[in-house]
C-alpha positions in Angstrom: 52.1 121.1 113.3 55.8 121.6 112.5 58.8 119.7 111.1 61.2 122.1 112.9 63.2 121.3 116.0 62.5 123.0 119.3 65.6 124.3 121.1 65.0 125.7 124.6 61.8 127.7 124.1 62.3 128.4 120.3 60.6 126.6 117.5 63.3 126.8 114.8 61.2 126.9 111.7 57.7 127.2 110.3 54.5 126.4 112.2 51.7 124.8 110.1 48.0 125.6 110.7 45.9 123.0 108.9 42.1 123.5 108.4 39.7 120.6 108.4 36.6 122.5 107.4 35.4 123.0 111.0 32.6 125.6 110.9 33.0 126.7 114.6 36.6 128.0 114.9 36.1 131.2 116.9 38.9 133.6 117.9 38.8 132.5 121.5 39.1 128.8 120.5 42.1 129.7 118.4 43.4 131.4 121.5 43.1 128.2 123.4 45.1 126.3 120.8 47.8 129.0 121.0 47.7 128.8 124.8 48.3 125.0 124.6 51.3 125.7 122.3 52.6 128.3 124.7 52.1 126.0 127.7 54.1 123.3 126.0 57.2 125.5 126.5 57.4 127.3 123.1 57.8 131.0 123.4 59.3 132.0 120.1 58.1 130.9 116.6 61.2 131.2 114.5 59.5 130.9 111.0 56.3 131.7 109.2 52.9 130.4 110.0 51.8 128.3 107.0 48.1 128.1 106.3 47.1 124.7 104.8 43.6 124.9 103.2 44.0 121.8 101.0 41.2 119.9 102.8 38.8 121.2 100.1 39.4 121.5 96.4 39.8 124.1 95.2 41.3 125.5 98.4 40.3 129.1 97.7 37.2 129.1 95.5 36.4 132.5 96.8 39.2 134.0 94.6 37.8 135.7 91.5 34.2 134.8 92.5 31.8 137.6 91.5 29.9 139.2 94.4 26.5 137.6 95.0 24.8 141.0 95.6 25.5 144.6 96.4 26.8 144.0 99.9 29.8 141.7 99.6 31.0 142.7 103.1 27.8 141.4 104.8 28.1 138.4 107.1 25.9 136.2 104.9 28.1 136.7 101.9 31.3 135.2 103.4 32.7 132.6 101.1 34.4 129.8 103.3 37.5 127.8 103.0 38.8 124.9 105.1 40.5 127.3 107.6 37.9 129.9 108.6 38.4 131.8 111.9 35.4 133.7 113.3 33.8 133.6 109.8 36.4 136.3 108.9 34.1 138.8 110.5 35.3 142.0 112.2 32.8 143.4 114.7 32.4 147.2 114.8 30.8 148.7 117.9 30.1 152.4 117.3 28.6 154.8 119.9 28.1 158.5 119.3 26.9 161.4 121.4 26.2 165.0 120.2 29.8 165.7 119.1 32.0 162.6 119.0 32.4 158.9 118.3 33.6 155.9 120.1 34.6 152.9 118.0 35.7 149.5 119.2 36.9 146.5 117.0 36.7 142.9 117.9 38.4 140.4 117.8 41.7 141.8 119.1 44.2 142.5 116.3 47.8 143.6 116.1 49.1 146.3 113.7 45.6 147.6 113.2 44.8 151.3 112.9 41.3 152.8 112.7 40.7 155.9 110.6 37.3 157.4 111.4 36.0 159.4 108.5 32.4 159.2 109.6 30.4 162.4 109.9 27.8 163.0 112.5 24.3 163.9 111.3 20.8 164.4 112.7 18.9 161.2 111.9 17.1 158.3 113.6 19.5 155.7 115.0 17.5 152.9 113.4 18.3 154.3 110.0 22.1 154.4 110.5 22.7 152.1 107.5 21.1 154.4 105.0 24.1 156.8 105.0 26.7 154.2 106.0 29.4 153.1 103.5 31.3 149.9 103.8 34.6 150.2 105.6 37.7 149.9 103.4 40.9 148.1 104.6 44.4 148.6 103.3 47.5 146.7 104.4 50.9 148.2 103.8 54.2 146.6 102.8 55.1 146.7 106.4 52.1 144.5 107.3 50.2 147.3 109.0 46.5 147.6 108.3 44.3 150.7 108.2 40.5 150.4 108.3 38.6 153.5 107.1 35.1 154.1 108.3 33.2 156.2 105.8 29.8 157.9 105.4 27.4 159.5 107.9 26.3 158.3 111.3 23.5 159.6 113.5 24.1 161.5 116.8 23.2 159.7 120.0 23.3 156.3 118.4 24.8 153.0 119.5 25.1 150.0 117.1 27.1 146.8 116.7 27.7 145.2 113.3 29.9 142.4 112.0 31.4 142.8 108.5 33.7 140.8 106.2 36.2 143.6 105.8 39.7 142.2 106.0 41.6 139.8 103.7 41.4 136.5 105.4 45.2 136.0 105.6 45.6 139.4 107.1 42.8 138.7 109.6 44.5 135.4 110.8 48.0 136.9 110.9 47.0 140.0 113.0 44.8 138.0 115.3 47.5 135.4 116.0 50.1 138.1 116.4 48.0 139.9 119.0 47.1 136.8 120.9 50.6 135.4 120.9 52.0 138.7 122.2 49.5 138.7 125.0 50.7 135.3 126.0 54.3 136.5 126.2 55.3 134.9 122.9 57.5 136.2 120.1 56.9 135.9 116.4 58.5 137.9 113.7 57.4 135.9 110.7 54.2 136.2 108.6 51.3 134.2 107.5 51.8 132.4 104.1 49.8 129.9 102.1 51.1 126.4 101.7 50.8 122.7 102.6 52.1 120.7 105.4 55.4 118.9 104.8 55.4 115.1 105.2 57.6 115.0 108.3 55.6 117.5 110.3 54.4 116.4 113.7 51.2 117.4 115.5 51.9 120.0 118.3 48.3 121.0 119.1 45.0 119.6 117.8 41.4 120.7 118.2 38.4 118.6 117.2 35.3 120.5 115.9 31.9 120.4 117.6 29.6 117.5 116.7 27.4 117.7 113.6 24.4 117.9 115.9 25.8 121.1 117.5 26.9 122.6 114.2 23.6 122.0 112.5 21.8 124.0 115.1 23.8 127.1 114.3 23.3 126.5 110.6 19.5 126.2 110.8 18.6 128.5 113.7 20.6 131.4 112.2 20.4 130.4 108.6 24.1 130.6 108.3 25.2 130.4 104.7 28.9 130.1 105.3 28.5 127.2 107.7 26.0 125.5 105.4 28.6 125.7 102.6 31.3 124.1 104.8 29.0 121.2 105.8 28.1 120.7 102.1 31.8 120.6 101.1 32.4 118.2 104.0 29.9 115.8 102.3 32.3 115.8 99.4 35.4 115.1 101.3 33.6 112.3 103.2 32.2 110.6 100.1 33.7 107.2 99.4 34.3 108.1 95.8 35.6 111.6 96.4 38.9 110.8 94.6 36.9 110.4 91.4 35.8 114.0 91.3 37.9 117.1 90.5 36.3 119.4 93.2 34.8 119.0 96.6 31.6 120.5 95.1 31.2 117.8 92.5 31.9 115.1 95.1 29.3 116.6 97.5 26.7 116.7 94.7 27.3 113.0 93.9 27.0 112.2 97.6 23.6 113.9 97.8 22.3 112.3 94.7 23.4 108.9 96.0 21.4 109.5 99.2 18.3 110.4 97.2 18.6 107.2 95.2 19.1 105.1 98.4 15.9 106.5 99.8 13.9 106.2 96.6 13.5 109.9 96.1 13.7 111.2 92.6 16.5 113.7 92.0 15.3 114.6 88.5 15.3 118.4 88.2 17.5 118.8 91.3 20.1 121.5 90.8 22.9 121.8 93.4 25.3 124.7 93.4 27.1 125.5 96.7 24.8 123.9 99.3 23.6 127.1 100.9 20.6 129.4 100.4 23.0 131.8 98.7 22.3 130.7 95.1 20.1 131.7 92.3 20.6 128.5 90.3 19.8 125.7 92.9 16.5 124.0 92.4 14.5 121.4 94.4 10.7 120.8 94.1 8.4 121.0 97.0 7.6 117.3 96.6 11.3 116.4 96.8 11.8 118.5 99.9 8.7 116.9 101.5 10.0 113.4 100.7 13.4 114.3 102.2 11.7 115.6 105.4 9.6 112.4 105.6 12.7 110.2 105.4 14.4 112.4 108.0 11.4 111.9 110.4 12.0 108.2 110.4 15.7 108.5 110.9 17.7 107.7 114.1 19.0 111.3 113.9 15.6 113.0 113.7 15.8 114.4 117.2 19.0 116.2 116.3 17.6 117.5 113.1 14.3 118.7 114.5 16.0 120.4 117.5 18.0 122.4 115.0 15.0 124.0 113.2 13.8 127.4 114.3 10.8 127.2 116.6 7.9 129.4 115.4 7.5 132.6 117.5 10.4 131.4 119.8 13.8 131.4 118.2 16.0 131.6 115.1 14.7 133.1 111.9 11.1 132.3 113.0 11.2 134.1 116.4 9.1 137.1 115.3 6.6 135.3 113.1 3.2 133.9 114.1 3.2 135.1 117.7 0.0 134.4 119.5 -1.2 131.9 116.8 -1.8 128.2 117.1 1.6 127.6 115.5 3.5 129.3 118.3 6.0 126.8 119.8 4.2 124.0 117.8 6.1 124.3 114.5 9.7 123.9 113.6 10.3 125.6 110.3 13.4 126.4 108.2 13.1 129.6 106.2 14.6 130.7 102.9 14.8 134.2 101.7 16.3 135.9 98.6 15.1 139.0 96.8 13.1 136.9 94.4 12.3 133.8 96.5 10.8 132.9 99.9 10.2 129.5 101.3 9.4 127.5 104.4 9.9 123.8 105.1 9.6 121.8 108.3 7.2 120.1 110.7 4.0 121.3 112.3 2.1 119.7 115.2 -1.5 120.7 115.1 -4.0 121.3 117.9 -5.0 117.7 117.7 -1.3 116.7 118.3 -1.0 115.4 114.7 2.4 116.0 113.0 2.4 117.4 109.5 5.2 118.1 107.0 4.8 121.6 105.4 6.7 122.8 102.4 5.9 126.0 100.4 8.1 127.9 98.0 7.4 131.1 96.0 9.7 132.2 93.2 8.9 135.6 91.6 10.0 139.2 91.5 7.7 140.2 94.3 8.2 137.0 96.4 8.7 138.9 99.6 5.0 139.9 99.5 4.1 136.3 99.7 5.5 135.8 103.2 2.1 136.4 104.9 0.6 133.7 102.7 3.2 131.2 103.8 2.5 132.1 107.4 -1.2 131.5 106.9 -0.4 128.1 105.5 1.5 127.2 108.7 -1.2 128.6 110.9 -3.9 126.8 108.9 -2.2 123.4 109.5 -1.5 124.2 113.2 -5.2 125.0 113.7 -6.0 121.4 112.7 -7.8 122.3 109.5 -6.1 119.5 107.4 -8.6 116.6 107.1 -7.5 113.1 108.1 
């Protein structure tokens, strides 16, 4: 969007990039938007690119938020906003031989320098993370960014990891700059925060994927960042959203209204950010089972069930219960924290009867309970539940 005039092939002012909370904006999809802008005849962007994140309130709730755990750069720890591109993840592909490294970064970025301070050591490749230190990024006053790789790395090792390393505005600026340059465009401005002016006109627009497509990514991969975005969208789509000071409060009210509409008690329900990345959220096994029962009778049940990981086949359940009666017969969403493990979903037993299974364990040694949860699923799949 822009309120500026276009003279010949030059946009004579700022370009606005407004986020609508889409969870699926990859760098190549952003490139397609820029290609459409370039194909419209614009070669030079004369002003700044203004990022409008006001679709959610607050627009940057990640600022000042304490790290959830000791790995804030991990992909599951990304805190979203309404304008996320590629989940703000930088992919590091590292390959070593006996004496040297080869490091590649993705997506493509402008003004990006890699400083490799890794040291080669003799160690098993599958233990590369034990001596690894999180990369550190610094952007100078001239808008050039240096990423430092630190720690030790095994010889004869090849890995790929995606990390939340860069400031999100730096990420978007350097990505756009590189893509625009590759398209033969010129831009000397910078990325700044702001909001769209009233007289701005749409130049390029992209609709997000459907909810059915997005929910598959959320549930199959257990993607916390995307789950948060969908939760916040519940707030912005709530008819009474204007009565709440934040999108989180509006989303919570929307969820509780849904519970009431379907005669499910929400007493004791605690909602925080809508993802599995919370130590305060609470729901009982009975409430979860009631929710799944209502969902099973919904017009949208096929979309929901197809989004759940299939036991021993895909998603977060792909390695569990292989060779058991539950293989390919159960669709289970998992939940894992250092002090909590849970499963919830649908199981079709050997008699072709469908069952709802919900089990949660909350304790310091919760991870040791995972085999027990697997046995519960297997027990149901074997048809042991009486009529």
